PDB file of N, CA, C and O in Angstrom:
ATOM      1  N   MET A   1      91.800  33.809 -61.976  1.00  0.00           N
ATOM      2  CA  MET A   1      92.612  32.602 -61.939  1.00  0.00           C
ATOM      3  C   MET A   1      94.065  32.927 -61.600  1.00  0.00           C
ATOM      4  O   MET A   1      94.705  32.200 -60.840  1.00  0.00           O
ATOM      5  N   ALA A   2      94.588  34.021 -62.165  1.00  0.00           N
ATOM      6  CA  ALA A   2      95.968  34.405 -61.888  1.00  0.00           C
ATOM      7  C   ALA A   2      96.157  34.737 -60.416  1.00  0.00           C
ATOM      8  O   ALA A   2      97.202  34.433 -59.840  1.00  0.00           O
ATOM      9  N   ASP A   3      95.144  35.365 -59.795  1.00  0.00           N
ATOM     10  CA  ASP A   3      95.229  35.677 -58.369  1.00  0.00           C
ATOM     11  C   ASP A   3      95.318  34.404 -57.540  1.00  0.00           C
ATOM     12  O   ASP A   3      96.054  34.344 -56.555  1.00  0.00           O
ATOM     13  N   SER A   4      94.566  33.394 -57.942  1.00  0.00           N
ATOM     14  CA  SER A   4      94.575  32.124 -57.226  1.00  0.00           C
ATOM     15  C   SER A   4      95.953  31.465 -57.297  1.00  0.00           C
ATOM     16  O   SER A   4      96.442  30.939 -56.297  1.00  0.00           O
ATOM     17  N   LEU A   5      96.573  31.493 -58.467  1.00  0.00           N
ATOM     18  CA  LEU A   5      97.915  30.926 -58.618  1.00  0.00           C
ATOM     19  C   LEU A   5      98.924  31.708 -57.795  1.00  0.00           C
ATOM     20  O   LEU A   5      99.814  31.123 -57.178  1.00  0.00           O
ATOM     21  N   ASN A   6      98.790  33.029 -57.783  1.00  0.00           N
ATOM     22  CA  ASN A   6      99.699  33.865 -57.018  1.00  0.00           C
ATOM     23  C   ASN A   6      99.580  33.567 -55.526  1.00  0.00           C
ATOM     24  O   ASN A   6     100.591  33.504 -54.827  1.00  0.00           O
ATOM     25  N   GLU A   7      98.364  33.385 -55.035  1.00  0.00           N
ATOM     26  CA  GLU A   7      98.154  33.048 -53.629  1.00  0.00           C
ATOM     27  C   GLU A   7      98.766  31.684 -53.298  1.00  0.00           C
ATOM     28  O   GLU A   7      99.349  31.503 -52.228  1.00  0.00           O
ATOM     29  N   THR A   8      98.633  30.733 -54.214  1.00  0.00           N
ATOM     30  CA  THR A   8      99.213  29.410 -54.006  1.00  0.00           C
ATOM     31  C   THR A   8     100.731  29.499 -53.928  1.00  0.00           C
ATOM     32  O   THR A   8     101.351  28.857 -53.079  1.00  0.00           O
ATOM     33  N   GLU A   9     101.334  30.296 -54.816  1.00  0.00           N
ATOM     34  CA  GLU A   9     102.785  30.477 -54.783  1.00  0.00           C
ATOM     35  C   GLU A   9     103.223  31.102 -53.466  1.00  0.00           C
ATOM     36  O   GLU A   9     104.198  30.661 -52.858  1.00  0.00           O
ATOM     37  N   LYS A  10     102.501  32.131 -53.024  1.00  0.00           N
ATOM     38  CA  LYS A  10     102.845  32.793 -51.764  1.00  0.00           C
ATOM     39  C   LYS A  10     102.753  31.811 -50.601  1.00  0.00           C
ATOM     40  O   LYS A  10     103.624  31.784 -49.732  1.00  0.00           O
ATOM     41  N   TRP A  11     101.699  31.013 -50.592  1.00  0.00           N
ATOM     42  CA  TRP A  11     101.516  30.021 -49.537  1.00  0.00           C
ATOM     43  C   TRP A  11     102.676  29.035 -49.531  1.00  0.00           C
ATOM     44  O   TRP A  11     103.231  28.728 -48.476  1.00  0.00           O
ATOM     45  N   GLY A  12     103.044  28.539 -50.716  1.00  0.00           N
ATOM     46  CA  GLY A  12     104.153  27.591 -50.816  1.00  0.00           C
ATOM     47  C   GLY A  12     105.473  28.210 -50.403  1.00  0.00           C
ATOM     48  O   GLY A  12     106.270  27.578 -49.709  1.00  0.00           O
ATOM     49  N   ASP A  13     105.708  29.453 -50.829  1.00  0.00           N
ATOM     50  CA  ASP A  13     106.944  30.143 -50.453  1.00  0.00           C
ATOM     51  C   ASP A  13     107.015  30.362 -48.947  1.00  0.00           C
ATOM     52  O   ASP A  13     108.064  30.177 -48.330  1.00  0.00           O
ATOM     53  N   SER A  14     105.901  30.753 -48.372  1.00  0.00           N
ATOM     54  CA  SER A  14     105.855  30.987 -46.926  1.00  0.00           C
ATOM     55  C   SER A  14     106.106  29.691 -46.152  1.00  0.00           C
ATOM     56  O   SER A  14     106.864  29.680 -45.182  1.00  0.00           O
ATOM     57  N   LEU A  15     105.473  28.611 -46.579  1.00  0.00           N
ATOM     58  CA  LEU A  15     105.671  27.315 -45.928  1.00  0.00           C
ATOM     59  C   LEU A  15     107.125  26.868 -46.057  1.00  0.00           C
ATOM     60  O   LEU A  15     107.717  26.379 -45.095  1.00  0.00           O
ATOM     61  N   PHE A  16     107.698  27.037 -47.247  1.00  0.00           N
ATOM     62  CA  PHE A  16     109.101  26.668 -47.464  1.00  0.00           C
ATOM     63  C   PHE A  16     110.001  27.462 -46.518  1.00  0.00           C
ATOM     64  O   PHE A  16     110.831  26.887 -45.814  1.00  0.00           O
ATOM     65  N   ASP A  17     109.833  28.781 -46.504  1.00  0.00           N
ATOM     66  CA  ASP A  17     110.684  29.633 -45.669  1.00  0.00           C
ATOM     67  C   ASP A  17     110.564  29.282 -44.190  1.00  0.00           C
ATOM     68  O   ASP A  17     111.569  29.183 -43.487  1.00  0.00           O
ATOM     69  N   ASP A  18     109.337  29.095 -43.724  1.00  0.00           N
ATOM     70  CA  ASP A  18     109.126  28.754 -42.314  1.00  0.00           C
ATOM     71  C   ASP A  18     109.763  27.411 -41.962  1.00  0.00           C
ATOM     72  O   ASP A  18     110.404  27.274 -40.920  1.00  0.00           O
ATOM     73  N   THR A  19     109.584  26.433 -42.829  1.00  0.00           N
ATOM     74  CA  THR A  19     110.140  25.098 -42.580  1.00  0.00           C
ATOM     75  C   THR A  19     111.663  25.129 -42.628  1.00  0.00           C
ATOM     76  O   THR A  19     112.327  24.516 -41.791  1.00  0.00           O
ATOM     77  N   TYR A  20     112.218  25.845 -43.611  1.00  0.00           N
ATOM     78  CA  TYR A  20     113.673  25.977 -43.727  1.00  0.00           C
ATOM     79  C   TYR A  20     114.245  26.611 -42.460  1.00  0.00           C
ATOM     80  O   TYR A  20     115.184  26.083 -41.864  1.00  0.00           O
ATOM     81  N   ASP A  21     113.676  27.743 -42.053  1.00  0.00           N
ATOM     82  CA  ASP A  21     114.182  28.459 -40.880  1.00  0.00           C
ATOM     83  C   ASP A  21     114.097  27.598 -39.623  1.00  0.00           C
ATOM     84  O   ASP A  21     115.045  27.543 -38.839  1.00  0.00           O
ATOM     85  N   ARG A  22     112.974  26.933 -39.433  1.00  0.00           N
ATOM     86  CA  ARG A  22     112.787  26.094 -38.253  1.00  0.00           C
ATOM     87  C   ARG A  22     113.794  24.935 -38.251  1.00  0.00           C
ATOM     88  O   ARG A  22     114.403  24.636 -37.224  1.00  0.00           O
ATOM     89  N   THR A  23     113.961  24.294 -39.403  1.00  0.00           N
ATOM     90  CA  THR A  23     114.879  23.157 -39.502  1.00  0.00           C
ATOM     91  C   THR A  23     116.315  23.591 -39.241  1.00  0.00           C
ATOM     92  O   THR A  23     117.039  22.932 -38.495  1.00  0.00           O
ATOM     93  N   PHE A  24     116.730  24.697 -39.854  1.00  0.00           N
ATOM     94  CA  PHE A  24     118.103  25.172 -39.677  1.00  0.00           C
ATOM     95  C   PHE A  24     118.354  25.547 -38.217  1.00  0.00           C
ATOM     96  O   PHE A  24     119.395  25.207 -37.655  1.00  0.00           O
ATOM     97  N   PHE A  25     117.400  26.247 -37.606  1.00  0.00           N
ATOM     98  CA  PHE A  25     117.528  26.628 -36.198  1.00  0.00           C
ATOM     99  C   PHE A  25     117.633  25.394 -35.306  1.00  0.00           C
ATOM    100  O   PHE A  25     118.473  25.346 -34.408  1.00  0.00           O
ATOM    101  N   GLU A  26     116.789  24.407 -35.549  1.00  0.00           N
ATOM    102  CA  GLU A  26     116.822  23.178 -34.748  1.00  0.00           C
ATOM    103  C   GLU A  26     118.154  22.449 -34.903  1.00  0.00           C
ATOM    104  O   GLU A  26     118.677  21.897 -33.934  1.00  0.00           O
ATOM    105  N   LEU A  27     118.698  22.445 -36.108  1.00  0.00           N
ATOM    106  CA  LEU A  27     120.000  21.814 -36.325  1.00  0.00           C
ATOM    107  C   LEU A  27     121.100  22.548 -35.567  1.00  0.00           C
ATOM    108  O   LEU A  27     121.952  21.917 -34.940  1.00  0.00           O
ATOM    109  N   MET A  28     121.086  23.872 -35.621  1.00  0.00           N
ATOM    110  CA  MET A  28     122.089  24.656 -34.897  1.00  0.00           C
ATOM    111  C   MET A  28     121.992  24.401 -33.393  1.00  0.00           C
ATOM    112  O   MET A  28     123.007  24.207 -32.724  1.00  0.00           O
ATOM    113  N   ARG A  29     120.781  24.403 -32.872  1.00  0.00           N
ATOM    114  CA  ARG A  29     120.576  24.179 -31.441  1.00  0.00           C
ATOM    115  C   ARG A  29     121.031  22.765 -31.052  1.00  0.00           C
ATOM    116  O   ARG A  29     121.661  22.571 -30.012  1.00  0.00           O
ATOM    117  N   HIS A  30     120.708  21.796 -31.889  1.00  0.00           N
ATOM    118  CA  HIS A  30     121.105  20.410 -31.608  1.00  0.00           C
ATOM    119  C   HIS A  30     122.629  20.282 -31.594  1.00  0.00           C
ATOM    120  O   HIS A  30     123.188  19.586 -30.747  1.00  0.00           O
ATOM    121  N   LYS A  31     123.288  20.945 -32.520  1.00  0.00           N
ATOM    122  CA  LYS A  31     124.755  20.894 -32.578  1.00  0.00           C
ATOM    123  C   LYS A  31     125.371  21.532 -31.331  1.00  0.00           C
ATOM    124  O   LYS A  31     126.351  21.022 -30.788  1.00  0.00           O
ATOM    125  N   GLU A  32     124.794  22.646 -30.882  1.00  0.00           N
ATOM    126  CA  GLU A  32     125.314  23.318 -29.688  1.00  0.00           C
ATOM    127  C   GLU A  32     125.146  22.457 -28.437  1.00  0.00           C
ATOM    128  O   GLU A  32     126.024  22.431 -27.573  1.00  0.00           O
ATOM    129  N   ARG A  33     124.029  21.759 -28.343  1.00  0.00           N
ATOM    130  CA  ARG A  33     123.704  20.996 -27.137  1.00  0.00           C
ATOM    131  C   ARG A  33     124.272  19.577 -27.134  1.00  0.00           C
ATOM    132  O   ARG A  33     124.350  18.941 -26.083  1.00  0.00           O
ATOM    133  N   ASN A  34     124.661  19.089 -28.291  1.00  0.00           N
ATOM    134  CA  ASN A  34     125.116  17.704 -28.389  1.00  0.00           C
ATOM    135  C   ASN A  34     126.504  17.653 -29.025  1.00  0.00           C
ATOM    136  O   ASN A  34     126.618  17.631 -30.251  1.00  0.00           O
ATOM    137  N   PRO A  35     127.558  17.635 -28.211  1.00  0.00           N
ATOM    138  CA  PRO A  35     128.909  17.614 -28.767  1.00  0.00           C
ATOM    139  C   PRO A  35     129.231  16.330 -29.536  1.00  0.00           C
ATOM    140  O   PRO A  35     130.202  16.280 -30.291  1.00  0.00           O
ATOM    141  N   GLU A  36     128.420  15.303 -29.343  1.00  0.00           N
ATOM    142  CA  GLU A  36     128.638  14.034 -30.041  1.00  0.00           C
ATOM    143  C   GLU A  36     128.053  14.034 -31.454  1.00  0.00           C
ATOM    144  O   GLU A  36     128.308  13.112 -32.229  1.00  0.00           O
ATOM    145  N   LEU A  37     127.280  15.048 -31.790  1.00  0.00           N
ATOM    146  CA  LEU A  37     126.674  15.120 -33.118  1.00  0.00           C
ATOM    147  C   LEU A  37     127.773  15.144 -34.178  1.00  0.00           C
ATOM    148  O   LEU A  37     128.773  15.846 -34.034  1.00  0.00           O
ATOM    149  N   SER A  38     127.575  14.373 -35.237  1.00  0.00           N
ATOM    150  CA  SER A  38     128.593  14.294 -36.287  1.00  0.00           C
ATOM    151  C   SER A  38     128.009  14.682 -37.643  1.00  0.00           C
ATOM    152  O   SER A  38     126.797  14.661 -37.858  1.00  0.00           O
ATOM    153  N   ILE A  39     128.903  15.029 -38.526  1.00  0.00           N
ATOM    154  CA  ILE A  39     128.502  15.319 -39.903  1.00  0.00           C
ATOM    155  C   ILE A  39     127.844  14.086 -40.511  1.00  0.00           C
ATOM    156  O   ILE A  39     126.886  14.200 -41.276  1.00  0.00           O
ATOM    157  N   THR A  40     128.357  12.918 -40.170  1.00  0.00           N
ATOM    158  CA  THR A  40     127.790  11.673 -40.694  1.00  0.00           C
ATOM    159  C   THR A  40     126.321  11.523 -40.305  1.00  0.00           C
ATOM    160  O   THR A  40     125.509  11.075 -41.114  1.00  0.00           O
ATOM    161  N   GLU A  41     125.978  11.893 -39.080  1.00  0.00           N
ATOM    162  CA  GLU A  41     124.580  11.805 -38.641  1.00  0.00           C
ATOM    163  C   GLU A  41     123.686  12.758 -39.442  1.00  0.00           C
ATOM    164  O   GLU A  41     122.568  12.403 -39.815  1.00  0.00           O
ATOM    165  N   ILE A  42     124.181  13.954 -39.700  1.00  0.00           N
ATOM    166  CA  ILE A  42     123.403  14.921 -40.482  1.00  0.00           C
ATOM    167  C   ILE A  42     123.289  14.444 -41.930  1.00  0.00           C
ATOM    168  O   ILE A  42     122.237  14.589 -42.551  1.00  0.00           O
ATOM    169  N   GLU A  43     124.362  13.881 -42.462  1.00  0.00           N
ATOM    170  CA  GLU A  43     124.298  13.321 -43.817  1.00  0.00           C
ATOM    171  C   GLU A  43     123.264  12.203 -43.895  1.00  0.00           C
ATOM    172  O   GLU A  43     122.555  12.079 -44.894  1.00  0.00           O
ATOM    173  N   SER A  44     123.179  11.401 -42.856  1.00  0.00           N
ATOM    174  CA  SER A  44     122.185  10.327 -42.811  1.00  0.00           C
ATOM    175  C   SER A  44     120.765  10.895 -42.831  1.00  0.00           C
ATOM    176  O   SER A  44     119.894  10.383 -43.534  1.00  0.00           O
ATOM    177  N   ARG A  45     120.543  11.947 -42.060  1.00  0.00           N
ATOM    178  CA  ARG A  45     119.228  12.609 -42.079  1.00  0.00           C
ATOM    179  C   ARG A  45     118.908  13.141 -43.472  1.00  0.00           C
ATOM    180  O   ARG A  45     117.785  13.011 -43.960  1.00  0.00           O
ATOM    181  N   LEU A  46     119.914  13.742 -44.101  1.00  0.00           N
ATOM    182  CA  LEU A  46     119.720  14.285 -45.442  1.00  0.00           C
ATOM    183  C   LEU A  46     119.374  13.174 -46.428  1.00  0.00           C
ATOM    184  O   LEU A  46     118.452  13.320 -47.231  1.00  0.00           O
ATOM    185  N   ASN A  47     120.102  12.074 -46.371  1.00  0.00           N
ATOM    186  CA  ASN A  47     119.811  10.946 -47.260  1.00  0.00           C
ATOM    187  C   ASN A  47     118.404  10.414 -47.044  1.00  0.00           C
ATOM    188  O   ASN A  47     117.720  10.052 -48.001  1.00  0.00           O
ATOM    189  N   ASP A  48     117.970  10.365 -45.789  1.00  0.00           N
ATOM    190  CA  ASP A  48     116.607   9.933 -45.481  1.00  0.00           C
ATOM    191  C   ASP A  48     115.582  10.854 -46.146  1.00  0.00           C
ATOM    192  O   ASP A  48     114.596  10.386 -46.715  1.00  0.00           O
ATOM    193  N   ARG A  49     115.823  12.168 -46.068  1.00  0.00           N
ATOM    194  CA  ARG A  49     114.875  13.119 -46.678  1.00  0.00           C
ATOM    195  C   ARG A  49     114.838  12.949 -48.195  1.00  0.00           C
ATOM    196  O   ARG A  49     113.771  13.007 -48.806  1.00  0.00           O
ATOM    197  N   TYR A  50     116.016  12.736 -48.802  1.00  0.00           N
ATOM    198  CA  TYR A  50     116.042  12.512 -50.251  1.00  0.00           C
ATOM    199  C   TYR A  50     115.253  11.259 -50.623  1.00  0.00           C
ATOM    200  O   TYR A  50     114.507  11.265 -51.603  1.00  0.00           O
ATOM    201  N   LEU A  51     115.410  10.200 -49.856  1.00  0.00           N
ATOM    202  CA  LEU A  51     114.669   8.965 -50.134  1.00  0.00           C
ATOM    203  C   LEU A  51     113.171   9.178 -49.995  1.00  0.00           C
ATOM    204  O   LEU A  51     112.397   8.741 -50.847  1.00  0.00           O
ATOM    205  N   ARG A  52     112.763   9.843 -48.932  1.00  0.00           N
ATOM    206  CA  ARG A  52     111.339  10.102 -48.724  1.00  0.00           C
ATOM    207  C   ARG A  52     110.771  10.963 -49.842  1.00  0.00           C
ATOM    208  O   ARG A  52     109.660  10.720 -50.313  1.00  0.00           O
ATOM    209  N   PHE A  53     111.522  11.961 -50.267  1.00  0.00           N
ATOM    210  CA  PHE A  53     111.066  12.855 -51.327  1.00  0.00           C
ATOM    211  C   PHE A  53     110.985  12.113 -52.656  1.00  0.00           C
ATOM    212  O   PHE A  53     110.016  12.262 -53.401  1.00  0.00           O
ATOM    213  N   GLY A  54     111.996  11.322 -52.942  1.00  0.00           N
ATOM    214  CA  GLY A  54     112.068  10.636 -54.223  1.00  0.00           C
ATOM    215  C   GLY A  54     111.102   9.485 -54.389  1.00  0.00           C
ATOM    216  O   GLY A  54     110.763   9.109 -55.511  1.00  0.00           O
ATOM    217  N   HIS A  55     110.656   8.922 -53.278  1.00  0.00           N
ATOM    218  CA  HIS A  55     109.776   7.760 -53.366  1.00  0.00           C
ATOM    219  C   HIS A  55     108.333   8.056 -53.017  1.00  0.00           C
ATOM    220  O   HIS A  55     107.529   7.135 -52.874  1.00  0.00           O
ATOM    221  N   GLY A  56     107.997   9.308 -52.878  1.00  0.00           N
ATOM    222  CA  GLY A  56     106.620   9.651 -52.564  1.00  0.00           C
ATOM    223  C   GLY A  56     106.153   9.033 -51.266  1.00  0.00           C
ATOM    224  O   GLY A  56     105.002   8.614 -51.151  1.00  0.00           O
ATOM    225  N   TRP A  57     107.048   8.975 -50.278  1.00  0.00           N
ATOM    226  CA  TRP A  57     106.778   8.354 -48.988  1.00  0.00           C
ATOM    227  C   TRP A  57     105.486   8.868 -48.369  1.00  0.00           C
ATOM    228  O   TRP A  57     104.741   8.121 -47.735  1.00  0.00           O
ATOM    229  N   ASP A  58     105.238  10.141 -48.563  1.00  0.00           N
ATOM    230  CA  ASP A  58     104.099  10.770 -47.914  1.00  0.00           C
ATOM    231  C   ASP A  58     102.863  10.814 -48.797  1.00  0.00           C
ATOM    232  O   ASP A  58     101.879  11.466 -48.448  1.00  0.00           O
ATOM    233  N   GLY A  59     102.897  10.138 -49.917  1.00  0.00           N
ATOM    234  CA  GLY A  59     101.759  10.182 -50.828  1.00  0.00           C
ATOM    235  C   GLY A  59     101.831  11.340 -51.801  1.00  0.00           C
ATOM    236  O   GLY A  59     100.923  11.521 -52.613  1.00  0.00           O
ATOM    237  N   GLY A  60     102.875  12.116 -51.737  1.00  0.00           N
ATOM    238  CA  GLY A  60     103.097  13.180 -52.700  1.00  0.00           C
ATOM    239  C   GLY A  60     102.235  14.412 -52.520  1.00  0.00           C
ATOM    240  O   GLY A  60     102.002  15.135 -53.488  1.00  0.00           O
ATOM    241  N   SER A  61     101.752  14.677 -51.314  1.00  0.00           N
ATOM    242  CA  SER A  61     100.932  15.872 -51.118  1.00  0.00           C
ATOM    243  C   SER A  61     101.787  17.117 -51.329  1.00  0.00           C
ATOM    244  O   SER A  61     102.972  17.114 -50.996  1.00  0.00           O
ATOM    245  N   PRO A  62     101.207  18.171 -51.873  1.00  0.00           N
ATOM    246  CA  PRO A  62     101.972  19.404 -52.095  1.00  0.00           C
ATOM    247  C   PRO A  62     102.587  19.963 -50.809  1.00  0.00           C
ATOM    248  O   PRO A  62     103.700  20.487 -50.831  1.00  0.00           O
ATOM    249  N   VAL A  63     101.873  19.854 -49.707  1.00  0.00           N
ATOM    250  CA  VAL A  63     102.396  20.358 -48.433  1.00  0.00           C
ATOM    251  C   VAL A  63     103.658  19.602 -48.047  1.00  0.00           C
ATOM    252  O   VAL A  63     104.668  20.216 -47.703  1.00  0.00           O
ATOM    253  N   GLN A  64     103.608  18.282 -48.100  1.00  0.00           N
ATOM    254  CA  GLN A  64     104.774  17.482 -47.727  1.00  0.00           C
ATOM    255  C   GLN A  64     105.931  17.689 -48.696  1.00  0.00           C
ATOM    256  O   GLN A  64     107.088  17.684 -48.275  1.00  0.00           O
ATOM    257  N   GLU A  65     105.651  17.869 -49.969  1.00  0.00           N
ATOM    258  CA  GLU A  65     106.727  18.110 -50.934  1.00  0.00           C
ATOM    259  C   GLU A  65     107.450  19.413 -50.629  1.00  0.00           C
ATOM    260  O   GLU A  65     108.679  19.470 -50.679  1.00  0.00           O
ATOM    261  N   VAL A  66     106.691  20.463 -50.311  1.00  0.00           N
ATOM    262  CA  VAL A  66     107.303  21.749 -49.972  1.00  0.00           C
ATOM    263  C   VAL A  66     108.126  21.615 -48.695  1.00  0.00           C
ATOM    264  O   VAL A  66     109.251  22.108 -48.619  1.00  0.00           O
ATOM    265  N   MET A  67     107.558  20.949 -47.696  1.00  0.00           N
ATOM    266  CA  MET A  67     108.265  20.803 -46.425  1.00  0.00           C
ATOM    267  C   MET A  67     109.534  19.964 -46.567  1.00  0.00           C
ATOM    268  O   MET A  67     110.571  20.312 -46.002  1.00  0.00           O
ATOM    269  N   LEU A  68     109.461  18.874 -47.309  1.00  0.00           N
ATOM    270  CA  LEU A  68     110.659  18.055 -47.526  1.00  0.00           C
ATOM    271  C   LEU A  68     111.715  18.821 -48.316  1.00  0.00           C
ATOM    272  O   LEU A  68     112.906  18.711 -48.026  1.00  0.00           O
ATOM    273  N   SER A  69     111.291  19.591 -49.306  1.00  0.00           N
ATOM    274  CA  SER A  69     112.235  20.410 -50.072  1.00  0.00           C
ATOM    275  C   SER A  69     112.950  21.400 -49.162  1.00  0.00           C
ATOM    276  O   SER A  69     114.160  21.599 -49.280  1.00  0.00           O
ATOM    277  N   ALA A  70     112.205  22.018 -48.261  1.00  0.00           N
ATOM    278  CA  ALA A  70     112.793  22.984 -47.333  1.00  0.00           C
ATOM    279  C   ALA A  70     113.742  22.303 -46.353  1.00  0.00           C
ATOM    280  O   ALA A  70     114.813  22.832 -46.056  1.00  0.00           O
ATOM    281  N   GLU A  71     113.355  21.134 -45.852  1.00  0.00           N
ATOM    282  CA  GLU A  71     114.233  20.396 -44.938  1.00  0.00           C
ATOM    283  C   GLU A  71     115.526  20.005 -45.638  1.00  0.00           C
ATOM    284  O   GLU A  71     116.606  20.114 -45.058  1.00  0.00           O
ATOM    285  N   ILE A  72     115.422  19.553 -46.875  1.00  0.00           N
ATOM    286  CA  ILE A  72     116.610  19.184 -47.650  1.00  0.00           C
ATOM    287  C   ILE A  72     117.515  20.397 -47.836  1.00  0.00           C
ATOM    288  O   ILE A  72     118.728  20.303 -47.649  1.00  0.00           O
ATOM    289  N   ALA A  73     116.935  21.524 -48.198  1.00  0.00           N
ATOM    290  CA  ALA A  73     117.725  22.741 -48.398  1.00  0.00           C
ATOM    291  C   ALA A  73     118.418  23.166 -47.104  1.00  0.00           C
ATOM    292  O   ALA A  73     119.583  23.563 -47.123  1.00  0.00           O
ATOM    293  N   ALA A  74     117.705  23.083 -45.984  1.00  0.00           N
ATOM    294  CA  ALA A  74     118.292  23.469 -44.697  1.00  0.00           C
ATOM    295  C   ALA A  74     119.414  22.515 -44.297  1.00  0.00           C
ATOM    296  O   ALA A  74     120.459  22.954 -43.816  1.00  0.00           O
ATOM    297  N   LEU A  75     119.207  21.228 -44.490  1.00  0.00           N
ATOM    298  CA  LEU A  75     120.250  20.250 -44.175  1.00  0.00           C
ATOM    299  C   LEU A  75     121.482  20.469 -45.046  1.00  0.00           C
ATOM    300  O   LEU A  75     122.608  20.398 -44.553  1.00  0.00           O
ATOM    301  N   GLU A  76     121.281  20.732 -46.329  1.00  0.00           N
ATOM    302  CA  GLU A  76     122.409  21.001 -47.238  1.00  0.00           C
ATOM    303  C   GLU A  76     123.176  22.245 -46.790  1.00  0.00           C
ATOM    304  O   GLU A  76     124.406  22.237 -46.740  1.00  0.00           O
ATOM    305  N   ALA A  77     122.443  23.315 -46.465  1.00  0.00           N
ATOM    306  CA  ALA A  77     123.088  24.559 -46.035  1.00  0.00           C
ATOM    307  C   ALA A  77     123.832  24.365 -44.717  1.00  0.00           C
ATOM    308  O   ALA A  77     124.943  24.866 -44.547  1.00  0.00           O
ATOM    309  N   PHE A  78     123.224  23.646 -43.796  1.00  0.00           N
ATOM    310  CA  PHE A  78     123.847  23.384 -42.503  1.00  0.00           C
ATOM    311  C   PHE A  78     125.146  22.599 -42.682  1.00  0.00           C
ATOM    312  O   PHE A  78     126.166  22.926 -42.076  1.00  0.00           O
ATOM    313  N   LEU A  79     125.100  21.567 -43.513  1.00  0.00           N
ATOM    314  CA  LEU A  79     126.310  20.781 -43.774  1.00  0.00           C
ATOM    315  C   LEU A  79     127.393  21.621 -44.438  1.00  0.00           C
ATOM    316  O   LEU A  79     128.565  21.520 -44.078  1.00  0.00           O
ATOM    317  N   ALA A  80     127.013  22.439 -45.394  1.00  0.00           N
ATOM    318  CA  ALA A  80     127.993  23.284 -46.080  1.00  0.00           C
ATOM    319  C   ALA A  80     128.649  24.249 -45.096  1.00  0.00           C
ATOM    320  O   ALA A  80     129.862  24.456 -45.134  1.00  0.00           O
ATOM    321  N   GLU A  81     127.847  24.830 -44.226  1.00  0.00           N
ATOM    322  CA  GLU A  81     128.397  25.752 -43.231  1.00  0.00           C
ATOM    323  C   GLU A  81     129.312  25.014 -42.254  1.00  0.00           C
ATOM    324  O   GLU A  81     130.400  25.497 -41.941  1.00  0.00           O
ATOM    325  N   TRP A  82     128.885  23.863 -41.777  1.00  0.00           N
ATOM    326  CA  TRP A  82     129.678  23.092 -40.818  1.00  0.00           C
ATOM    327  C   TRP A  82     130.999  22.649 -41.453  1.00  0.00           C
ATOM    328  O   TRP A  82     132.057  22.760 -40.834  1.00  0.00           O
ATOM    329  N   ARG A  83     130.932  22.156 -42.666  1.00  0.00           N
ATOM    330  CA  ARG A  83     132.160  21.721 -43.350  1.00  0.00           C
ATOM    331  C   ARG A  83     133.109  22.890 -43.551  1.00  0.00           C
ATOM    332  O   ARG A  83     134.325  22.730 -43.449  1.00  0.00           O
ATOM    333  N   GLY A  84     132.563  24.058 -43.834  1.00  0.00           N
ATOM    334  CA  GLY A  84     133.393  25.252 -43.981  1.00  0.00           C
ATOM    335  C   GLY A  84     134.113  25.605 -42.695  1.00  0.00           C
ATOM    336  O   GLY A  84     135.245  26.088 -42.728  1.00  0.00           O
ATOM    337  N   GLN A  85     133.464  25.369 -41.555  1.00  0.00           N
ATOM    338  CA  GLN A  85     134.073  25.646 -40.260  1.00  0.00           C
ATOM    339  C   GLN A  85     135.168  24.638 -39.939  1.00  0.00           C
ATOM    340  O   GLN A  85     136.146  24.973 -39.271  1.00  0.00           O
ATOM    341  N   LEU A  86     135.008  23.404 -40.412  1.00  0.00           N
ATOM    342  CA  LEU A  86     135.977  22.356 -40.110  1.00  0.00           C
ATOM    343  C   LEU A  86     137.153  22.349 -41.072  1.00  0.00           C
ATOM    344  O   LEU A  86     138.216  21.816 -40.753  1.00  0.00           O
ATOM    345  N   SER A  87     136.973  22.931 -42.233  1.00  0.00           N
ATOM    346  CA  SER A  87     137.999  22.903 -43.263  1.00  0.00           C
ATOM    347  C   SER A  87     139.185  23.786 -42.873  1.00  0.00           C
ATOM    348  O   SER A  87     138.996  24.891 -42.363  1.00  0.00           O
ATOM    349  N   PRO A  88     140.411  23.299 -43.112  1.00  0.00           N
ATOM    350  CA  PRO A  88     141.573  24.135 -42.823  1.00  0.00           C
ATOM    351  C   PRO A  88     141.700  25.303 -43.800  1.00  0.00           C
ATOM    352  O   PRO A  88     142.377  26.288 -43.504  1.00  0.00           O
ATOM    353  N   LEU A  89     141.058  25.200 -44.955  1.00  0.00           N
ATOM    354  CA  LEU A  89     141.089  26.275 -45.937  1.00  0.00           C
ATOM    355  C   LEU A  89     139.909  27.203 -45.701  1.00  0.00           C
ATOM    356  O   LEU A  89     138.775  26.751 -45.547  1.00  0.00           O
ATOM    357  N   LYS A  90     140.177  28.481 -45.674  1.00  0.00           N
ATOM    358  CA  LYS A  90     139.112  29.462 -45.479  1.00  0.00           C
ATOM    359  C   LYS A  90     138.498  29.821 -46.824  1.00  0.00           C
ATOM    360  O   LYS A  90     139.167  29.837 -47.857  1.00  0.00           O
ATOM    361  N   ARG A  91     137.206  30.109 -46.776  1.00  0.00           N
ATOM    362  CA  ARG A  91     136.528  30.562 -47.991  1.00  0.00           C
ATOM    363  C   ARG A  91     136.978  31.979 -48.316  1.00  0.00           C
ATOM    364  O   ARG A  91     137.207  32.792 -47.421  1.00  0.00           O
ATOM    365  N   ILE A  92     137.099  32.256 -49.587  1.00  0.00           N
ATOM    366  CA  ILE A  92     137.512  33.599 -50.025  1.00  0.00           C
ATOM    367  C   ILE A  92     136.294  34.435 -50.293  1.00  0.00           C
ATOM    368  O   ILE A  92     136.416  35.600 -50.672  1.00  0.00           O
TER     369      ILE A  92
END
């Protein structure tokens, strides 16, 4: 039974990592190719993901929960990095 739980954790971790990496890469590429992209648009996407996650939009399947969690994490990280680049104060 413990092996089964360990395999499930590995599967979830792998799915999270893959989804996070793909989402972050797509956001970076979109920002490079679209000079009109704004922080507000990314914040809107993030809010949409929070709503979908919080309301069980997808029926609450474990796969969708992991993927939405990863997308949220990637959007948060992307926004934090972008805001850091725009801020006149440098991070220490």
